[in-house]
N, C-alpha and C positions, 0 to 999 in steps of 0.2 A: 352708777346702777346701769346705765346704758353700756358701757365699754363692757362690764362684766358679763352683759346678755349677748353682746355682739360676740367676744369669745368665745362663750358655752356655743352661742350659734353653729362659728364657724369649726369649732372641735368635733362635732356632733356630725358634721358635713363630711369631715372628712375622716372619721371615724368609720362611716358606714358611706364609703365610697361609692358603690357598684349601685347603691339605692338612692344616693344623691344623683348619679350620671341618668340613671334611669328616669329618675324626676325631673332633673334640669333638661335634658334633652328632649323627653314628653311634651312639657311646656314650652320648650323654644319651639320646636314645629306648630304647637297649635297655637301659640301665639305670631309666630312667621304666616302662616295662613291664614288668621283672622285679620292680620294689619293689612295682608294683600286686599283679600275681600272688601272688607270696610272701605280701603281706601277706594275701592272700585265702586262701590255702593254709594260712597260720599260725592264720588264725582258727578255718578250719574242723576243722584239727586238734586244736585246743585247747577243743572243745566240752565245759563241766561239769568241766574240770580246775581251776578256781577255787575247787572246792568244798573245805572243810574234810576232810581225811581220803577226798578222793575214790575212791582206789585201795582204799578197804573199804566201798565203797557198792554196790550191785548192785541193780540190779531182779528177780525172778520173771517168766520167762518160760515157756511151756509150748509143748511137742512132744505134740500128744494127735489120736486116732484115733476113728472112731466106723464100725463098721461094714467098715472097711480104707479107710477115707477120711480123709487126715491133713491135719491146719491145724497153723500155729505162731501163736499170738499172745503179746499184750502183758501180756494181762489173766490172773488169776485168781481164785477162787474168794474172798470178802470177808474172812473170816477167817483165810487161808493163812500171812500173816505173823507175825500172831498166835501161830498154830500153832507155827510154827518158832523164836520169840523164847522160847516156854514151853519147847519140848521139846528144843532144841539150844542147848549152852553157848556153840558159835560164834558165834552170833547175839546180839548184843548190842543192837539196837536195830531198830525197824521203823514204820513210818509207808503210809497208805494213801493213793491220790488217786483222785477220779472226776471230769471233764469237768461242766462246767456247761454248760447251753443259751445262749443268747444270751438276755437278762434284761433285761426293762425296770428300771431303777434311779431314783428319784426322790428328791431332796432340796429341800423346798420347792416351788419354781415351777421346780427344773431336773429335768430328766427325760432320762436316755440310756440309750437299747439298747447293752448292755454284754456281750461272748462271752468276752472271755480271762480266764473263769473256770475255779476249781478249787474243789473240797472236798476238804478236809485233814483229815488227823489232827491231833489235839493234840501228837504229836510231831514233825511235819513241822518246825520250825525247829531239832531235835535232832538231824535227820540232813542237813539241809541249813541251808548257814550263810548267811543274807542278812542285811545291813547294817541295824540297826533305828534309826529315827530316833525315835520315839515309843512307848510302852505295854511290856508286858512280854511277849515272843515266846512266852516257855517256859506263860505259863498262857493267852493271846490266843484259843487256837482250843479249847479244854476243853469251853465250854458252848455250847450250841444258840442256834442265830441270830447269831453273834459273825462281823465281818468285819474281814479285816486286808487295807489297800489299800497301792497304791504311793506313793509322794510323787507322782506325776502323777494318779494317779484321786484322791488327796486334795484336791489344787489345783483340778480339774477340778469336785469337787462341792461342796467348803469353802470354796474359795479362801484366803485368809489366817486364815481361824478355826482354831481348835483343833478337829481333826475327833475327836479319840479321846472316846468317851463319847457321841457325838452319834447320832442313827439316819438310816439309810435305807430307804427303803419299797420292798420289792421286789416288783414286776408289781403295784402298786397294792394291794397285801395286807398282808402281814405285815411289821412294822418288824426290822431287823437292827440291831446295835451294832458300830460301830467300836472294836475293841480294839488296833489297832495299826498302824504306820504302817512300810514298808520303804524303804529308799532304792530310785531305779527302777534295773529291771535292764539292767545295762551289758553284763555279761559272756556269751557264747554261752551257752545251755543248752536242754537239751532240756523244760525247765520251765516255759519264757517264759509267765509272769500278768502280769495288773492287778488280781484279787481273788481274796482265798482266804478261802472260807467254814468254817466250822467243819464238819468230819466228821460231827458228832452231832448236825446239824440232820437229815440224810435219816431218820436214825431215830426221826422224832416221826412218821414215816409209817409206819403199821404194814405194807403190802404192801413198801417199802423195805427196814422192816428186816428183815421175812422173807428178802427178797432176797438184800439184801448179808450174812447170816446164813448163806447156805447155800455150802459149800466147791465146788458143782456150777453156781453163777450166775459165769459166767466175766466178769466187768463192770469188777473193781478192778485198778487199776494198784497193786501191791504193791512195796514197797523194804524192804530187810534192809540193817543194819550188820555189817558182819564183825568179830569179834578182829581186830586188826594179826598178819599172819602167817598169817593162816588158809590151809589146804591147801583149794581151790577144787573140786578132785577128790573130797576126802573129804567137805566138806560137802555135794556133789552128792549121795554117795553116801547120807547120812543122810537128806535130803529124800527119797529113794527110799524110804526104810524108812517116814518119816511118810505119806507117798502109799498105800502097802501097808496100812499100820494103821488109817487112817480112810477111805480111797476104795474099797479093793479090790472091796470085796461089791459097792457100787452099779457100778464100771466093768464090773465082769465079767456084771451084766446086761443092760448095754447093748451089752456086746460091746467096749468101749473100751479105749484105753492111756491113760495122763497121765505124760509127762515132763516134772517140773520144772525148770528148768534157771536157771543164775545169768548175768546179761547186767551187767558194769561199767556203770556209767553214762557213762565217759568212750569207750565202746565204741558205744553206743545212737545215737549220730547218723549216724553214717558205715558202721556195720556191722550194722544193723537194720532192715527192712524186711518188718515179720512186720504180722498182722492188728492194729486196733485200737491203733496207734501215735497217742500225745498229738499230734502234730507232723508234718508231714511231714519225712520224713529227707534224708540227706543223700547223697551219692554217691560213694564213696572212689574209684573207679577217674577218676570226671571230675575229682576232686581231685587226682588224681595227673597226670594226663593234663596239666592247666594248670601242676604242676610242673615237669614236661619239657619246656613249651611256655618258660617262662621260663627254664630252662637252655639251651634250643637259642636263644633270641633275644640272650642273651648270648653263645655262640660265636659265633653270626651278627658282633655288633658286635666282639668280641675279634678273629676271625678279619679283619675288615677294618682293625682295629689294626695286625695284624702284617703284612698283605700293603702296607698303604701306607709302612710304615715301613722294611720291607725294600727294597720298589720305591724310596724315596728314598737307598739305604744309598750307590748310587754317587755323587749330589750329595755325600756326607760324606766319601767314602773318602781324599781327601786331604787334609780337618782331621785324619783319622782317622790317616793316616801321619805327618803332621806331627808331631803331640802326642806320637806313638811316639817319632819321632825326639828328640824334646824331653825323651822321658824318661818321659811317661806308660806305666803299666802295661796289659796287661787289666783287673785287677780295678779300677783307677780308672776308666777307661772303660766298663767294667760298670756301675760304680754312679751314672755319669755318666745312660746311657741308660735306666737302671732310674727315675732321678727326674724324669728327661723325661715317663716313661709315666705315674709318678705325679700330674706336677703335670697331665696333660691329664684323666686320670681322675678328679683332684677337683677341673677345673672343669667336666666334665661330669655331675659329683655336683651341683655349683651347679644348673647347667642344667636337670639331670634332677629337680632337689627342685623348681623352677618349673613343670615340665612334670607333676610329680606333683601339683602342688597344682591345676593347671588343669585335668587329667583326674578327680581325683578325684569332682566332682558325678555326670560320666556312669558313672565307674564304681560309684560307690554307687548309684545308679538300677538300674544293669542288673544287680549282687549280692544288691540288697537290703541291706547294707549301711549301717553311718553311720560310716565311717573318718572321722578328722581330721586334718589336720596335727600335733597334739600328739602323737602315735604316735610322732612321729620323739623325743619325750623319753622313750619308757618304753625303759627300761636294755636291755633283753631286746633290742628291736627296733633300739636305737642301737648294739650291739654288733655283732647280726648285720647288720647296713649297714656297719661298718668291716672287719665279715670279706671282706665282699663288695667292698669296693673295694679293698682288701689284695691279695684274690682276683684281682680281674680286673687290677690294676696289675700283678702278678706275671707273669699268666699273659698278659695282652697283649705285658708289656714285656720279659718274659725270652727269647724268642728273637731278637728285634730286636738287644738287647742284647748276646747271645753270639755273634751272626751279624757284628754289626760290629766287635765288639772283638776278633775273631781276624784282623781283616785285616792282612796283612805290610806294614811301611813298603815295600821296596821293590819289591814286586808293585803296589802303587798310586800309588808316584810314577811308575811307569815307565808308568802309562797304563791298565794293565788290569788287570781283577781275574780272578775264579773263571769258568770255561765259562759262557756265556750258558745255555745249556740247563739246564745243573745249578743256575744262579742262579734260573732262573726255572720249574723244575719246580715247587719246594715251593711257589711261589703258585699255579699252576695247581690245586695239588692242594688246596690251600687254597679256591679260588675254585670248585673242582667239589664240595666239602664243603658250602661255603655254599647252592649252587643244589640239591644233593641234600637239604638242610633245610629248603629252600623246597619243594619240589616236595611233601615231605613235609606241611609244612602246608597247601599248596594242594589235597594230595588229602583231607586232614583237612576241608578245606573243602568240598570238592565232598560229601564223604559227609552233612557236616550240612545241607548246603543240602537234599540229598534225603529226608535225615529230617524237616526242617521242611516242606516239603513235603508230604512225606504225612502229618503230622498235620492241615495245612491243608485239605486236598483229601480225606481219608478220609470215604467215605459211612459215618456211626456208626448208619444201620438205623433212625434216630429223626430226626425232626425239633424241634430244637431253639431255634430262632431266632423273636424277635417275643414271647416269652412272657415276661413280667412273674411274679416269685415272691413271694408273701409268708406269712410266717410266721404261724402262727395261735398267738397269745401262749398262751392259756391253755384250759381245759376247757370255758369257754360257748362259746370262739370254734367250737370243733370241735364242740359238739351244734350250732351253727347254723351249721353248715355250709352244709346247702342253701338256707339263707334268703340267707343271704350269697352266695352262688353265684347265683342269681336275681338279688339288687340288682347285681350285677357284671356280668351277661350283659346287662343293660338299658341299660348305657350303650353312647353313642355311641361306635363305633371298637372297640369290642369282640366279637372276631369267636367266641369260646368260653372258656368256663372250666372247669376239672376242679380236683381236687385227689390227693393222695397223702402218703404217711407220709414219701417219702424226696424228694430231688431228685438228679439226674443229678448226678455226682460225688462224693455223697455216700449211698450204698446202704452202708449198715453193720448193719442189723436181721440177728439170726442166730439163731435158735436148730432144735430136733431135728423133724424129720418121717421118716416111714417108707411106704413104698410097699405097697398093696393085695399079698396075700401073703404079707407078713413080719409082722414084729410088733418090739418095742421094741429087739430087739436087730439089727434092721435099721436103726435109725435113723441120720439124716446131718444133721449141721448144714448148714443150707440159709439161702440169703440170700432175704429175701421181703420185700414191702411191700404195703398195705394202699392201696386206691386207689378211687376215683369209676368207676364203669363205663365212662365216656367217657375215663377216660385214654387208652388206646391210640390211639384216634380223636384226641382233639388233639395227641398228639404224633406222629402218621402212622405208626404202627407198623403192620409189613405181618404182618396174621394168615394163617402158613401152611396151618396145617390149625384145621377147627373155626370157631370164632366167637368174637366178644366177647361180653360181660358183657350182658344185657338190662338196661335200666334199671328202677328199680323192680319188681323180680321175685321175690316172695319163694321162689319154685323156686330163684334162682340165690344166694340166701342163702351159701350154701357152696360157691359155683363157684370155679373157682379158672384162670387162663391160666400156662404155664409156657412157657418160653422152649424155643429148640432144644438149648442145651446140658444141660439138665435131660432131653429126651427122650432125647438120645443117653446118656446117663449111666444113666436107667432102662433103655436098652435094647429101649424097646417101642415098636413099626413104628407102631402104633395105639394112641395112648394116652385117646382121648377116650371119655367115662365110668369111666372108671378112676379109682381114689381116691388120695387121699395122706391118711394120717393125722398128726394132732398127739398125740402121746402123752398120755393121762389119768394121773391121778393112780395112786398104788399101788393094782393091784386094778380099775381100772377102764377100760374100753375107749377107745381112741382116738379123735377127733372124726373124721368123715372131711369129704376137702375134693372134691369132684368135679370133674374137668378137662375143659372145655366149649372149651377152644381151646390151639391152639400159637402163639406170635409167634415171627417169626424173630428170630434173633439181634441184638441192637444195643448198642453201647456206652454202657453206665452209666457204667463205671468208664476209668481210662488205658488209650489204646491199646496201652500197655508190658504191658498184661496180658490174659490171655485171657479173652473172655467167661463168666464163672460162670453156673451154674445159678442160675435164678430161678424164685421164686414170684410172682406177682402174685394179691394177695386181692380179693374185692368186699365192699370194707369204706369206705362211705365215711363212716361215724360216726366213723374212726379217723384219718382223714387229718391231716397236722397243715401242709403246705404247700398254698396257694391258687395255682395255675398261671394267670395269664390270659395269651391270646392276643389280641394287639392288632393292629391294623393300622398297617403301621411309615412308611406317609404321613402320618399325624397323629398320629407316636408323643408330642411335647410336651404335644399339647391332651388325648389321650387319659390319659398319665398324670396329668394336673392334674385331670380328672374321678374317676379313681379315689381320689387321694388325698383329695379332697373326700367322697366316698363314705363312703372309709374313716373319715375324721373326724367324720362324722355317725354315723357307726353307733357308733363307740368312741373318745370326744372324749380319753380317758386314756391311748389308746395313739399315740404318734407313729405314721404312718403310713411306713413303712422296708421296703425292696425291693430284688430284686439282677433281673437280665437271666439268664435261664438259660442262653444261651449264651455269655455274659461269663465267670458262673460257672465252668462247664464248662472253660472254655479256660482259666482261673486254674490248673486242676492242672501244666499246659505253660509258665507263665510265667516258673517259673527254669530251665526247661531251653533255651526259646527264648532268654531273656537271656543263658545261658552259652556258647549256640551263638553270639549276635552279638557277644558278646566274643571269642571265639575266633578269628571270622573279622577282627574290628580289630586283633587281635595278630597274625595270619597276615598282611594288610597292611603292618602295620609292619615286620615280619620282612623280608617282600620289598621295601620301600623301605628298610631299611640296608644289603639286599645290593646293592640296582642303586644305591646310592648309593657304595658301595666299590666297585663294578665300573666309575661314573662315574669314580673317584678313579684306577683305574688306569689308562684310556682316556687320562686326561687328563696322567697321566704319560708313557705312550708316546707318544702325539703328539706331548709336551714334546722326549722324548728324542729323536726322529725329526723335530726341525723343520732340522737342517742338511740332512738327506737329501731330507727335501722340499724345501728352498731350490734344492739343484742340480739336484733332476728337474725343478722349473721352468725352471730358467735352460736345462738342454740342450734341455727342449720349446720355451723361446722362442727 
């Protein structure tokens, strides 16, 4: 019986080639698009869930306030996790992490700048499960100056040699010992790294030791592992008691509040976007929108299938009538039509997998993923695909099967079916539904276009074009900044040179300040930056009130320029000549900073954020980045001259730079790529809908062939 159904199904598909092709192509495109989107959605939703006991691992985050100014951050005081482990029985483990700066690492003649570096506690691998290749991960990070590499990094520096026990030189200075190798990190997680350095290394520096030993220096990512089944609300209540016991007195002095809460690591990527995140986080709403788009594309493809199948029902009515006369019941006919649907879906699936493979490189490029065809061998995803096939086959095939299997033999053999209006009404509703979905996607596309247009054309209030930014790698470079600046400024094609402690898109420095007329109780955690006196001039920022810094002026050694946002926050109509204070040590007066100018607000962070209050300090001796403005017409030649000059001054440090405009625009790379992806999928959805409409139009024209012939005959 099954064989007979199968033969009839194949015969019907071959007999109606054009409609079969339209059905298969439309469904294949819909399935391929849905597979790609569902794969992306599945990956985004599964961040960090591969870690052993992931449900018990939490990051400590803080909601705090100073003088009524609230902030939320992913960092807490260095010893906080240790304190919880010591005082709360529910906390069975902890670890601490700090991000490292881009560093020059050398092995023999090989030297590379690496930035994917984390400083991690010796307990790191007890909390987070990574696959070891070599070394003992339990002891690998106990001692200072120890490094654990990923397999990729080990191959990059040591090739086929055994790296464990070998030395890596850090910034042409100290030697670090390789103590372990872990497998390359394939699974998505917010702890993506290439190099781990023992946290105890930081304690060799007395300044860092004091800094990391304070509960009030919010600079450490603290993680705790809870006893399985612990009540989160109860644990957070106990954490509040720990805060009261160890921090309440100092917080009262500064008029602050401090609420520490637990973030499940599986929720960090999509549901956390607070200060000092280690990596750029995702957007849950965007993921859900993409999931909805995948479902809508599948619905459009299914509507095509239903419409074309029911439209062809009149052609098969005689077949149905005769089969019922010869004994076929409704159940047998239903099974046959469902089998035909499943066969079309299976053929579409084969074509969809081919399309999936062809589109995968473009999709990976836009999403920043590294998906491969081997994912189809993953049982979870394979079962998911089978589920989609059965769902689509039944969803798309059920209505046509029910519709055609209910034909009455006498009715169809007499040559007429149900009332035409009733017969086409359902198809009309389906076509309207298709195009309502298409219009919704088009509206979304137009909205995205407006957003991208805004990003591309928004006046930032500052000129970030044609600026070459070079990181000053060590204290010697910083000390010799003025002479380095003079050397670079003398090069042909260099228009100007300045320096700063941060670059646009990476303003991270925060500390407490309080305004004149107040005291430490009025302290506010503020963004600030040290800069060369000519920084605002080189970046073409607009001074709204007062003036810029005077160069080489002793009188301006404590001068600051604030932005308009900070002036509004202070509520000062004329802030010129007034003072902002850096709090002193206990019992000491604060250090005064004199306001000499107010710069108009400029976007130094994402356009999604309001311009935050900012203090720019006249401290060229503390700059960390050299910004060189060049003539864009001779860019290649000027970069060559800059590189040659750098290598003559610092032969042990390879020249590496980035363009400020490019670096700033990288903040929107993911958003722009996702937007393009949405547009591409919208066009494909519209194409599928148009394909179905073409099929229905062709069928209508075929149905009216006799009418058209008679009309032509009468006219002639």
